[in-house]
N, C-alpha and C positions, 0 to 999 in steps of 0.2 A: 595785206592779204584779205581775201573775203572772209575767211574763218579765223580771224585773229582772236586768240584766247584772251579773255578779260581777266586780269589779275584779281584775286580774292583777298579780303582783309582777314588774315589768319588770326589776328588778335580778337576779333569779334567772335569767331568760331570757338576759340579757346574759352572765352567767357561763358558761352552757352553751355559748354560741357561742364564747366565748374559749377554753374548754377544748378544743373540737373543733379549732379552728385551731391550738392549741398541739401537740396530738397529731399533726396532719398535718405540721407543720414538723419534728417530731422524726423521724417516719418518713422524710421526704425526706432529712433530714440523715444518718440511718442508712444509707439506700440509697446516697447519694452517697459516704459513707465506704467502704462495701463495694465500690462500683464502683472507687473510687480505689485501694483496696488490691489488688483483682483486677488492675487495669491495671499497678500497680507490680510485683506478683509476676510477671505475664506478661512485662513488659519486662525485669525482672531475669533471668528464665529464658532469654529469647532472647539477652540480652547474654552471659550465662554460657556458653550453648551456642556462640555465635559465637567467644568467646574460647578455648573448648576446641578448637573446630575450627581456628582460626587457629594455636593452639599446636601442635596435632597436625601441621598442614601444615609449620610451621616445624621441628618435631622431625624429620619425615620428610626434609625438605630437608637439615638439618644432620647427621643421624645415618645417613641412608640414601642419598638421591639425590646428595648432595654429599660423601659420605664417601669419602676416598681409599682406604679399605680395600676398597671394591668397584669400584675402577677396573679396566678391562679391561687386563690385562697379557699375556694369551695368547689370540690369535685363531687357534683351531684349525680350519683349513679343509681338508677332504678331498674329492676327487672321484674317481669311477670312470672318468673319461675323461682328457683331456689339456689341458683349458682351464687356462691359467696361474693359479696361486694369486693372483698380483697382480691379474689381471683379476677374479677372483671377489671379492677383497677390495674392489675398487673398486665393484662392483655392490652389495655388502652395505652400503657406506657407513658402516662402523664403523672408528674409529681407536683406537689404544692410548691409554688415559687416559679414554675414555668410561666413564660409570658403567654398570656391568653391569645393575643393577636398574632403571635408567631407560630401557633400550633397549626399543624397540617390536619384539618378535620377529616379529609378523605383518607389519609393514612390511618388515623385512629379507627375510623369506621371499618376499613378493610381488615385491620389487624384483629379487631373483635370478631368480625364475621368469619374469620378463618377457623374459629373453634367449631367443631362439628355440631355441638349442641346449641349453637346460636343460629336462629333463623334470620334476624335482622337487627340492626343497631342504628339509632338516630343520634347524631352529635351536633350540638349547637353551642355558640358562645352567648353568654348573658353578661354584658358589660356591667360593672368594670372588672370583676374578678371571679366569675362563676363559669365552669364548664359543665354542661348538662348532657348526660348520656342516658338514653332509654333503650333497653334491650328486650327483645322478644325471643324467648327460648323455643326450641322445637318441642312439640308435644309427642311423646312416644305413644303409639297405639298397639304395638306388637313387640315381642321379644324373641330372642334366639340365643342359644348357648352353644358355643363351639369349643372343642378341646384345643388347647394351645400348649406347646412345649415350653418349658421354663429353662432359662439359661443355666441354672444350677442342676438341672435334671428333673425329670418327672413331668407330669401332665396336669394341668389345671383347667377348669371350665371358665371361659371368658364370656361375659354377657354383652350382647349387642342389642340395639333397639332400632325400630323404624318409626318415622313419622308418616303421616298420611301421604306426603309427596314422595315417599320412597327413600328419603335421606337416611343414611346409616349413622346412628348415634352410638358413641361409646362414652359412658359416664366417666367423670373424673375419678381417679383411684381413691381420693380422700372421701368420696361420697358413695363408695360402693355399698356400704352398709345400708344407707338410706334407700338406694335403688333395690337392693335385695329384699327389703321389707315390703316393697310395693310390687315386686315382680310378679307375684302370684295373681294379681288382678289383671294382668295383660295376657291376651291370647298368645300362644306359641306358634311361630311359623316353623313348619317342618319341611325338610327337603330343599333348603336354600343352598345354593352353591357357595362354598366358602370364599371363592374368588370375588364375589360381589360385596364382601364385608369390608369395605374400605371407608373408615369413618369420614363423614363429610361429603362423600360421593352419593350418587343416586343409583339405586339398584337398576340394573339393565334388563332384568327378566320381566317380560310382560305378565307372567303368571304371578310374580311377587307383587307387582303393581296392582294387578286385579285383586289379589288377596287383601292388600291393604285397603283398597276401595271398598271391598266387602266388609271388612272389620269396621271401617268408618261409617258405612251405611247402616250396619247392624245397630249401632248406638242410637239411631233415631228411627229405627224401623218398628213395625207393629210387634216384632218379637222381643224387643228390648225389655228386660225385666222379667220375662217369662222363662227364659232359659239362659244358661251361661255358655258363651262361646269359649271353649278351652283351647282349641288348636285349629290351625288351617294347614293342610298338607298341600304343597305346591309341586310335589314330585309326580312322576307318572304321566298319564295322559293329559289332554287339554281340558281338564276340569279341576275344581277345587274341592277337597274333601274336608268338611268341617266336622269336628267332634265336639259335642256339647257336654256340659257338666252333668247333664241328666242321662248320659250314656247313649245318646243318639248319634247317628252318622248321617250327615246331610251332604249331598253332592250338588255342586253349583257349576253352571256354565260360566265362562269368563265375562260374559256381557249380560244385559238385561237383569242386573242385580236387584233393582228395586222391585221389579215384577216378580222375581223368584222369592224375595222375602215376603211379599204379600201372599203368595201361594203357600209358603211355609206356615204363615199364620192361619190360613184357612184349614190346612191339614191338621195343624196343632189343635185348633178349636174343635174340629170334628172328633179327634181322638179324646179330648177332654170330656165331651158329651157322652162318649161311649165307654169311658173308663179305660182308655188305652193310652199308651205312650209310644212315641215314634222310636223304632229301632233303626231303620234305614229309610231314607227318603231321597229319591233322585229328582232334583228340580232342573237338571240340565236338559231333560226331555221337554220339548216345547209343547206338545199336544196333551200330555197327561203327566201324572206324578206318581210313578211306582213307589209303593210304600210297604214296609213290613212293620207289623205292630208287636208291641209287648203289652201284656196286661199291666195296668198301673200297679197292681199289688206285687208284681215281680220285680219292681224297681225299688231299691233301698230308699227309705224316706229322705236320707241325706242328699241323694241325687235328685229327688223331686223338688227340693227347696229352690225357689227361683232366685236369680241374682238380685240381691237387695238394692243395689244402686250402682251407678257407674262410678268408677274411681275419679277422684278429683283431678283437675288439670295439672300439668307440669309435675310428673312423678319421677323423672329420671335424674334430676340433680337438685 
């Protein structure tokens, strides 16, 4: 027939199929071996790194953090005020024998600065066994007394102090006697809202802040040493009422403090030349300075005595 079918060799076809299957199995086996090897290498690397890390931690513990050679033997604490070193040591929370390198310096600094009477603290390691702490205390420039109910009944007067930045300071109970002896040298703030007296916080009233700026500026002003600033009243209208130890009442605006202090000196000198003392003086008026006078002879000599000197720094603790 024209289209006679040519017989095929089935054995040859079967060999080709078997050969293809064999090559596929070899490829799969090779891939599995490669994957197994990769996993083994990865696992070995991770295990080695873990062992190195754990070994490093152990070495740090044994040779650094638990090494007696770095134990704290000298806790060097200094302050520019009068807070007892024992109290500062308690706030720092560091004991002799603690490992110097294991100490959290940021935590020590934060814990010390949480005390309302502390302005700042600096903490540093001095190898091999010294921890150095330097403390700057807040300097009070004004005082206030508020009535406070006692748990057992009754009312007592509690003293608070302000530094120039407006921070509220409450002295340690153990040092209340020292504070009381020096309290008379500080001007009294009158009319302060009791809600602002939170130790460690800053007074929110702009008038209180202005009054503290006035008290600080007065210490270096031309009037310093000539009169004594006894109190500053922040209640009422948007002015500050100053009462002097010589019996005068001076009214200040909340701004232009340096300029108003110079005008006060000019009016004071004029009165001295004419044998008069200031009874009232309004410096809040920008264009002139309304003043009422007293004859110098009408003022008791004790009130005419100038302020001898400014109190020494760091009086609150």
